[in-house]
C-alpha positions as CSV (number, residue, x, y, z in Angstrom):
1,R,65.4,40.3,21.2
2,A,63.4,38.8,18.5
3,Y,62.9,35.1,19.1
4,V,61.8,32.5,16.0
5,A,59.2,29.5,16.8
6,T,61.1,26.6,16.1
7,S,60.0,24.3,18.7
8,T,57.2,21.4,18.0
9,P,55.2,22.9,20.9
10,A,55.5,26.3,19.7
11,Q,54.4,25.4,15.8
12,A,52.1,23.3,17.0
13,A,50.2,26.6,18.7
14,N,50.4,28.6,15.4
15,Q,53.2,30.9,16.9
16,I,55.0,32.6,15.0
17,G,57.8,34.0,17.1
18,R,58.1,36.4,20.0
19,T,59.5,39.8,20.8
20,R,61.4,41.0,24.0
21,L,62.5,44.0,25.7
22,V,64.7,44.1,28.2
23,L,65.6,46.1,30.5
24,V,69.1,45.5,32.9
25,Q,70.2,48.1,35.2
26,N,72.6,47.8,38.4
27,Y,74.2,50.6,40.7
28,T,77.5,50.2,43.0
29,P,78.1,52.9,45.4
30,A,81.5,54.3,45.5
31,N,84.4,52.4,47.2
32,S,81.8,49.4,48.4
33,R,81.5,46.1,47.2
34,W,77.4,45.7,47.6
35,S,75.5,46.5,44.6
36,V,71.9,46.4,44.1
37,G,69.7,46.0,40.1
38,V,67.5,44.7,38.5
39,T,66.4,43.1,35.5
40,G,62.8,43.2,33.7
41,Y,61.7,42.6,30.7
42,A,58.1,42.6,28.7
43,Q,57.7,39.3,25.8
44,S,55.0,39.8,23.5
45,Y,54.0,36.4,21.8
46,F,52.5,36.8,17.7
47,Y,50.8,33.7,16.1
48,N,49.6,32.8,12.6
49,G,45.6,32.5,12.0
50,N,44.0,30.2,14.7
51,R,45.6,29.4,18.2
52,A,44.2,28.8,21.2
53,A,42.0,31.1,23.9
54,N,44.4,30.5,26.5
55,A,47.7,31.6,24.4
56,T,50.1,33.2,26.0
57,K,50.0,37.4,24.6
58,T,52.4,39.0,27.2
59,K,55.3,37.8,29.8
60,L,56.1,40.7,32.0
61,L,59.3,39.7,34.5
62,A,60.9,41.7,37.0
63,E,64.1,40.5,39.2
64,P,65.3,42.9,41.6
65,S,69.1,41.8,43.2
66,I,71.7,42.7,45.8
67,N,74.8,41.4,45.6
68,Y,78.5,41.4,47.8
69,Q,81.8,41.5,45.8
70,I,84.0,38.9,47.7
71,K,86.9,39.2,45.7
72,P,87.4,40.5,42.6
73,N,86.2,37.8,40.6
74,L,83.9,36.5,42.6
75,T,80.4,37.5,43.7
76,A,77.4,36.4,45.9
77,G,74.0,37.9,45.1
78,L,70.5,36.8,46.4
79,M,67.7,37.6,43.3
80,Y,63.7,37.3,43.6
81,D,62.3,36.5,40.7
82,M,58.7,37.6,39.2
83,L,56.9,36.7,36.5
84,A,53.5,37.4,35.4
85,K,51.5,36.2,32.2
86,N,48.3,37.7,30.3
87,K,46.4,35.0,27.9
88,F,44.5,36.4,24.8
89,N,41.4,34.9,26.7
90,N,42.1,37.9,29.4
91,S,41.9,41.5,29.8
92,F,45.1,43.3,28.9
93,F,45.5,44.1,32.5
94,N,44.5,40.8,34.0
95,F,47.6,38.9,34.3
96,Y,47.6,35.4,36.0
97,E,50.6,33.0,37.4
98,A,51.9,35.8,39.6
99,D,52.4,33.4,41.9
100,E,55.5,32.1,39.5
101,T,58.2,33.7,41.8
102,A,60.9,32.2,43.0
103,L,64.2,33.4,45.6
104,M,67.7,32.5,43.8
105,P,70.7,32.7,46.2
106,N,73.7,32.6,43.6
107,V,77.1,33.0,43.2
108,S,79.2,34.4,40.0
109,W,82.7,33.3,39.3
110,D,85.1,35.2,36.7
111,V,87.1,32.2,36.3
112,N,89.4,34.0,33.8
113,E,88.9,36.5,32.0
114,K,86.7,34.9,29.0
115,L,84.9,32.4,31.2
116,N,82.7,32.6,34.0
117,L,80.5,30.0,35.8
118,S,77.5,31.3,37.9
119,P,75.7,28.8,40.3
120,Y,72.6,29.1,41.5
121,L,69.2,27.6,43.5
122,S,65.9,28.6,41.9
123,I,63.7,28.3,45.4
124,P,59.6,28.3,43.9
125,T,58.0,31.4,46.4
126,G,54.3,31.3,44.8
127,K,52.7,28.1,46.3
128,R,55.3,25.5,48.6
129,I,59.0,26.0,49.8
130,A,60.3,22.3,49.5
131,A,63.5,20.5,48.4
132,D,61.8,19.0,46.1
133,T,60.9,22.1,44.4
134,T,64.0,24.0,44.5
135,T,66.4,23.2,41.4
136,I,70.0,23.3,40.8
137,N,70.9,25.3,38.2
138,L,74.3,26.5,36.3
139,L,74.9,30.0,34.0
140,L,77.6,29.9,31.9
141,S,79.0,32.7,30.2
142,M,81.9,32.4,27.6
143,R,83.6,35.5,25.5
144,L,84.6,34.0,21.9
145,L,86.6,36.5,20.6
């Protein structure tokens, strides 16, 4: 994937854009309702001219998951989100903010063949687990063709 910097904060930081290499791998044993998977990405940022020394250079993400198919159109799952960042003022292998982790219980419901609703909680686990740091989210996926 390739992204173009269009937001005001990104343009103020002289960001041109970023690229992301994504890996998604899932495995479902034969005759099982259980599946396991991992999603990951490496993302690089590109800047034009001057940029802050603490500007993000690279992000790495890994999300292992386990899912159980309740019905053909309904799945419950649990994912663990781990994100690490590297800044320009750090050496290449010096990643920080490794505490950006979250436990994400979720449900995926295929309403019909063109619409999927996936509500999930994002419970930060890196610092403090509490109701006021947990978010409720909803992914909506639609197939247009």
